[in-house]
Every structure is written in structure tokens, then in C-alpha cells.
N, C-alpha and C positions, 0 to 999 in steps of 0.2 A: 109480217114477213116481206109481203109485197112492198110496202112502204120503204123497207130497209133496201130492197133490190132496186127501186127507182132512185133513191138517194144516191146509191153508189154508181149506177149507170149514168145518171144525169151528171155526175161530178167526175167521171172517169178521165175526162180530157184535164181537169184541174189537178187531179191526184197525179196523173202521169207527168204533167208539167212540173209540179212541186217536187217529185221524186227524181227527176233527172239530176239535180244538184246532188254531188257527192259529198259524203262525210255526214250527211244529216241521218239521223236515226228515223228509220221508216215506220211510223206509227200512225194508225187510222183508228180514231175513237168513233164508234157508232152508238148512238143514244137512241132508245126507243122506249115507249111506254107500253110495249106488248111485252109482258113478262115471259109468256111462251116462246114467242120469237127468239128473245134473248136467250133463254135456257136451251132452246134448240141449237141456236148459233155457237153457244158456248159448249155444246155436246153434253149438257146435263140432263137433257130428256131427249127422247126420240121424236122423230118426224112421223107422225101417223099417216097423214093423207097424202095421195099421189100428187095432187096439184102442188100441195106445200113442198113436197120432195123435190119437185122439179125446180121451183123457185130458189130453195135451198141450194141444189146443186149449182144452178146457175151462179149463185153468189160465191160460192167456193170456186168454181172456175174462173171467175173474173179476178178474185183476189190471188189465186195462184199465179195468173198472169203478171201481176204487179209485183209479187214477192215482197210483202210487208208484214209486219205485226199488226193484227186486228185485235181491238179491244171492244167488246160488245157490253154496253152498259145500260141496265135498267133504269128508266126514269119513271118514277112514281106518277100516275095520271094528274094527280092534284098539283104536282111540281112542273108539268109540262106547259110552259108559257105559249108555246108555238101552237099548241092542240087547242088551248083555250081561246087563242085568237082566231083560229079558224071557226070555231063553234061560234063565237061571237058574230063573225062576219056572216056565216050561214044563217043565224037567227035574223039578222037585219037585212037578209036578201041582198048582200052585197057580193056574194060569190054565186054564180049562176051554174058554174061547172065544178065538179071535184077537183080538189087542188091538194098537192102535198107540199108543205114547207120542206125545202130541201136543206135544211140546216141541220140534219141528222149526222152528217159526216163532218168531222173535225180533223184536220190533218195537223199533227204536231211535229 
């Protein structure tokens, strides 16, 4: 859930810039390999923990300001190429600090 929040907040400027154009359908596709986060964001399951609820509510508030259609898509971990790349780089000690690849957000 936190990775989704970071992906949205870090790309907020780009999202707003793209949505200034009129006539385009405002759709944001968010892909994540966290099945529980996707189910919670799609309102198929409840958010149990308070810290996750706070992150969830922050995501909802951000997206209400943009007024667009959100599509949350579950990406199986074995198909998550970005995640595999990060794992390889960490094993080779090429990443010294935690990093999130911010290609979770796709604007169509």
C-alpha cells in the first residue's frame, strides 16, 4: 500500500500536467504485486490496521482532488519485472538504500 502511495504522490505533478488537456479520458492504471493492497483499494476486502487505513485514506484524498478513473490491477510477483530488477540489484549490492521503481502509475 505504501509503494502505491509513493508512486502516486511522486507522479502527482505529471498526472496533473497530463490531465490539463481537455477531451482526454482521465484513467490511471496502478499496478502492484501486493494482492491485499489491490483488493483493499478495489474495496473487495477491508483495511484492518490503522496505519494502512491512514495510507489508504491518503490515497483516496489525493485521487479525489484529481477527479479521474482509477484502475487498480494486480500483477503477479513472478511477472513483476521491476521488482525482479530491484531484487537483483540488491543482491549485487548495487542499491545501498531502499528504492521504489515508480513505474506503478500508468496514465492512459
